[in-house]
C-alpha angles and dihedrals in degrees: 000000000000089000089050093051089049092051090050093047092240093146096165095059092040089053089052093046091050091052092049092044094052091045090051092047091051093044091052094040087241100156095170093057091044092055094043089054091048093052088048091052090048088056091056088066087070092055102045132017119284115277135189093239089062090059092045093054096044092049092048091054098044101041089046087064105023092164096058107118090234097042098094096047092045093048085055088073086062090054093053095045088049092051092051090052091048089057096053099031115046092192087062095059094092090048090052091051089052091051095051093044090053088053093050093047096044099042102026094160099046120110089231088064092062090054094048090050088064087058093047093049091050090051093051092042088054090051088050089243090132099165091059090047092052091046091059091045093051090053093064111100122243094235091056119108085229091062097089091053090046093055090052091051090046094057090058094043096051095046087054090049100050110014095060105137088211093062117107117238094253097049092045091053091047091052094045093052091048094051094043090052091045096051102036094073092054091054093046104042101073105346092236090132091054093047096056099063115180127158088264094049090051090049087052093050091050092047087051089051088054091047094045088052092055095043127086088226109140098219094084089150086073087078088069091054090053094046094050 
């Protein structure tokens, strides 16, 4: 019936049927039906413009059965649709952030979470909440395809955090020392960051050298590691 309504372009009835179907799937613990419905909902975003109800139904289905093997990848459709809505509807940006954060908290080890962390970091950077942005970027693993993009964003974020000309000297030093101490263990623990040199990661290393020189951190020998 849902497919028939989609074929006929009767989207209001289709939306109601999706909602009823997802509710019934959850009530009867029918994970397969819930995920199938969520995938079908995601497909409608290719036929009509993205709408908030699509996100709501995909989330209801996937968060209702978060351990289903297809739950994370299916929920990622909600991430994408929410992002498109946020681009065209500024009032939806906070809603999109909530969707993304539910994804990262529910499926923290999925590769889709690394990609979504880039979105979350960009959101926080736009709000000038640079520390939250950097925290998200630092959570992306070095073996992720999203890592190189994360490093590029991190260079800009850290520059905004510690190189702000309006900062007083004391606050600047405190920020520098905090971020040097936060990032250094990631560079030292397995050297994955140092092995994946890109132009952005070189810029990051040089920025950290500058910060290390300005800080009162005792491990000045770390500069040698960065330069090597």
